[in-house]
N, C-alpha and C positions, 0 to 999 in steps of 0.2 A: 839647585845645581844646573837648572836649565838655562838656556840663553845662547846667543850666537857665539861661535868660535870658543867652545868651552875648554877650560884647562883640563877638566876631567870629563871623559867621554862616558855617557851613561847609555847603556844598550840593553833593551829587553829581548828576550828569546821566547817566542810563543807561537803556538798553532792551536786552533780550536780542536784539532784531532790529537788524541793521545797516541803513544806508541811510536812516535816518529824519531826517536833518539835525541829528543830535546835535552834531556839531562846529560847524556854522554857528550853531545855537542858543546853544551855550556862548560863542562869541566875540561874537555879537550882544548877548547879555545882559550880558557883561562890559563892552562898550562902552557900552551903554545906562545901566548903573549908574554907570560912570565919568563920563558926561555929566552925571548927576544929583549928582555930587560924592562918590560913594562910592570909597573906596580898595579896589581889587580885586586879588586874587591868583588867577591861573588855574593849577591843577595839572593837568598832562596826564599821566595815568597809563596811557594807551592806547599800546601799543608801535607802533601805526600812525603815531603822531606827527602826525596831521592837524591838531589844534588848534595845535600848536607851529608847524607850517608856515604855518598861516593867520595866526598872530600875528607871526612874525618872518621868514617866507620860508625857502625851502629852503637857500640859501647861508648865511644867518646861523645856521640850525639846525646845519648841518654844522660850523660853527666852534665852536658850543657843545659838540657831541659830541666834537670833538678836544681840547677843553680840559677835558673831564669835568664840565662845568657843566650836568648833567642830574640827574634823580631817580635814575637807575640806580646810581651809586656809593653812595648812601645806603641803598637797599633791598637791593642785592646784595653790597656790600662793607663794610657797616656803617661808612660814613664818619661822622665826628663831627658830631653835630647842630648844634654851634656854627658849622659852616662852611656851613650850609644857606643863611643869608641872603646869603652871598657868591656863591652859585650862582644866585640869582634874576636874571633878565634884566629890567631896569626899563624903563619907558616903551615897552612893546610896542604893537602895533596900527598899522595903516597909516592911521589917521584923523587928520585935522588937528585940533588943539586937544584931543586926548585923550592925556594923559600919565600918568594915574594907574592904569595897568594893568601888573602885573608877571607874569612867567611863570616857573614851575618846569617846565622842558621835559622831554618824554619822550625815550625812547631805545629803539631796536629791541632792545637787549639785555634789556629787561624781558620780552620774549616768552619767554625761557628760563624765567622764573619762572611765566609764564602757562601754558606748555605742559609743565611738569614736566621741564625739561631742565637744571636746575641740577646741578652736581657732586654726587656722592654725599655725603650728610650735610649739604648746604647747604639751608636753607629760608628762606622769608620769612614770619615770623609774621603772623597776621591783623591784629595791632595795630601793626605796624611803622611805618606812616605816622602813625598817631595819636601814637605815642610820639615820633616824629621831630619833628612839628609842635609838640607840647607842650614838648619840651626845647629847641627852638631859640629864636632871638631874635625870632620873628615876632610875638609877642604885642603888640598895640597898633598894629602897623604897617598892618593892613588891617581894613576893615569887613566884607568879604566874601571868602570863598574858594570858587571854583567848581572842582569836580573833574570832569574829563572822563574817563569810564570806558570800557573796552572793551565790545563787545556780547556779553558772556558773564559768567558768575558765577565767574570764576577768583579766585585769591588776590589779584590786583590789585584787582578790584572789591570784594572783601571788605574790603580795606584802606581803600579809599575810604569805604565805608559805616561802617566802624568809627570813623572820625573825623568823620563828618557828623552834623549835627543834622536835616537834611531832604534830600529828593531830588526831582528832577524826571524825569518820564518823557516824552520827546518821542515822538510816534507819528503815523504816517500813518494816516488814518482808513480802513483796510482790514482784512480778516480776519486777515492774518498779523501785522502790526505793532501793531495795536490790540486786536482781540478776543483774539488768542492771546498775543502777546509781552508787551504791556503788563500783561495780567492775570497772566501767569506772573512777570513782574518784581515786581509788587506782592506776589504770594504768597511769592516767595523772600525779599523783605525782611521780610515779617511773620514768616517762620520764623527769620530772624536775630534779630528783635526779641524772640522768645520766649526766646532764649538770653541776652539782655541787657535784661531788663525795666526796669532803672533808667535806661537811656539809649537808648530806642527812637529809630529814625530815622523821622520822619514824612513822609508823602507831601505835598509842597507843591502838586502838581498834575500833571495830564497835559496837555501842550501839544500841540495838533494842528498838525502840519506838512505841507507839501506838499499842502495842500488844493486840490482841483479842483472848482469849483462845478458843472461839467457831468458829474461822475461820480456816478451814482446810488448807488453804495455809500457814497461819502463823505458824501453828504447823508443817507442812511439812518442812518449811525452818529453823526451830529453834530446833526441837527435835532430828533430826538425820542427819548425813552427807549423801548427795545424789548429783545427777548431777547438781541440781539447786543452790547448795550452796558450792560445794566443794572448789571453788576458794578462799573463805574467811571464811571457817568453823573455822579455828584456830584463826581467828582474832575477832570473835564474843564473846562479854562478855555475854555468855548465862546464867550465874548465876545472872546477874544484868539487867534483862529485865524490861523495863518501860511500864506498861500496859496503854491502852486507858481508861481514866476515865473522869467523868465530872469535877472532881477536877483538872485534868491536864489542861483542857481547861480554867477553871475559874482562875487558877493561873496566867495566862498571863495578866489579867486585873490589872493594878496598883491600889493599895489601898491607896487613899490619905486621909484617915481618920486620926485623931490625935492618936487614939488608934491602933497602928500598930499590925498586926497579927504575931503569932508565926510561926515558920517553919512548925509545925504540922498542924496548921490551914490553912496555905497556900497550903500545899501539904498533903491533907487528905487521908484516905483509904490506909494507909501504904506507900504512895509515899514518905513521909519524910525520912523514914528509907531506902527505896530503893535508893534515891538519895545520902544520906550520905554513904551508903555501896558502891555505885558505885564510889564515890569520893575516898574512901579509896582504892578500887581496881585499880583505874586509876593512882594514884599518883606515884607509883614506875615504871609505864610504860612511864611516861613523860621524 
């Protein structure tokens, strides 16, 4: 699915540091793009399965695991790519009036590939996901594919990047997740790009999450260019910062009630508009 001027935009969301609202950002962007009429596929390649849980709920995810309708059989057991479309869970999300989001769910079994615990002689090639998506029947079904990556540079993250046209780095504006982890993430992708110069993965932007206006360090890193943020100042979408709010935390819990919530109810206190504005700003960068 890689190439110039792609019909389907494939975007990875990653940061070496965990706890930066990566899952919440993935789901919120998927929903924001769907509201704007985009057909979205979310690929959860993180063995923690948080994005899958947020989109379908823990009980429904367990059913998908039992039926083998996850990414695991395709990456670990070489399941035929033609069957991939049948493993997609359609119309996910607990939002009212949002039906154009599909999910390729994750599985804890992927942790074996991530941690080097596969049976002797079994490997997951770096381009396995790219090959899988290119050989499947997904072409033309989606405008956007968002891949939620684990917070490391394992073979799973390498697979995500190998099929992506661009990537987003969500980061809390502090020393560990922005100054160190975001910079290291960018450097790592640049090293990968040096190995595939014809199809580089471009940085769509660094999205500031969990921002606290009363935090001096947060303000120091976002309000002006300085020694601690100079390396990625131009990459930060500083007009689209996502603040830390109770609503942001509560949005991560899947609502299994019959009366689904609206986007504004799920993302209160102005978060709904922030995510939709962020999606609008990101689209031309993909």
